[in-house]
N, C-alpha and C positions, 0 to 999 in steps of 0.2 A: 235720509231716513234716520229715525231715532229708535234706539233699543230701550228696553225697560230701565237700563242703568242710566241712560241719558235723561229719560223721562223723570226718573226719581230725583234728578238734580233740579228739575223745573217745577214740580208740583209737590205739595205737602202731603197729599193723600197716600195712604199705604193700604195693602190688603188687610181686611177684606173689602175696603171701601175704594181702593184704587181701581178705576175702570179702564183707563187707557193703557194698553200693553205694548203698542208699537205706533209710531208715527211714520207714515209712508211718504208724506209730502208736507213741507212746511215753508211758507213764505212769511217770515217774521212780520208781525203787526198787520197781516192781511188775511191769511187763510191757512188751513191745514186739513189733512186727511189722516185719520187714525183708525186703529183696529181695537175691538173688544171681542175676545172669544168668550162665548157664553157656555159655562160648564154646569152640569148637574150638581157638582160639588159645592157650588156657591150656597152659603147658608140661608139666604132668603127663600130658596126653593123648598125648604122644609115646610114653610107655612104659606107659600104663595104659588100655587095651590098644590097640596100633596099628591093628588091624583092626576092633575093636569098642570104641570109646572109652567108658569108664565113669568117672564122677567117684568117686575113692576115698572110702570111708565116713569115714575119719578127717578128710578135708577138709570133709565135710558137718558133722561134729561141731565142727570148728574154726569154721565159719560160725556155728553156734549159739552157741558160746562167745564169739565176738566180739560178737554181738548182746546176750548177757547182760552183757558188760562195759559196754555202753552204758547198760543199765538200772540198774546198780549206782551209787548216788549215792556219789561219792568225795569225801572230805575232802581238798582239794588240799594242805593242810599235811601231813597224814598220808601222802599219796602221794609227798612228797619223799623219804621214807625207805623206803616199802613199795610192793610190787606186788601186785595181785590176780592169782592164778594158778589155773588149772584143777587141782583136786585129785583129782576122781573123775568117771568117766563110768559111768553105771549103766543097765543094761537097754536100751541102744540097739538098735533093730530097724530094719532096712532092708527095706522092703516091696517097692520097685521100684527098678531101677537109674536113676540120674540120668545123662543123656546130653547132649552139646552141643545147644544150642537150648532146653533147659529153663530155666524161670525158677523158682527156689526162693522160695517165700513161707514165711518162717520166723517162727514165733510162740514166744516164750519168756515164761514166767510164773514169778515168784519164789514159791516155795511155803513157804520158811522162812528165817529169818535168826536164827541163834543164835550169839552170841559172835563168833568170827572166821570162821565158816562161813556161806556163802550158798548156798541150794539153788534149783534151777530145773528146771522141766519144759519140754521143747522138742518142737515138732511142725514137720515140714518137709512142705510140700505143693507139688505141681506140678499146675496146672490144677484146683485145688480138691480134689485127691485126695491122701491121706496117702502119702508116700514113705519117711519115717523119723520115729522118735520115740524119746525117752529122757529121762534125767535127768542133770544136771550139778551138781557141787559145787565151789565156789570158796573159797579162803582167801587170807589175806595173808601175804607173806613179806618179811623185810627185804631191800632191794635189795643190801645189802652181802654177803648170804649167797649170792646167785646166782653160780654159777660156782665157789664154794668147795667143796672136797672134804674 
């Protein structure tokens, strides 16, 4: 299990954009299960939607991506010059809306690792029921290329 302090050593995101608050299972370079507690205090609920707050699907995908980044074994020397970034989101389906008070239990499994690409399947559950699922693909990019046009 990883606490928020250990997670902060593995990912760059911080509140209000940090989505993974606890990792309950981790098999490095293979799979993980993590927790995201959804609170009415999160800033996006002010506008999405004020009378019927629903967590945006893109933030559910981001939570999955952050958990994937914890799974990927990173060569610290290589990361001095490169970043893992989300390249593709495929087939994501949102079965039920996520609302304040829900606890997302996210499971990600690496399905393929080929060259510079890493593939994952993700499932998001609330109270043991599937709320979202889909696939994610990551790649590495040189840090120096970020922000260049």
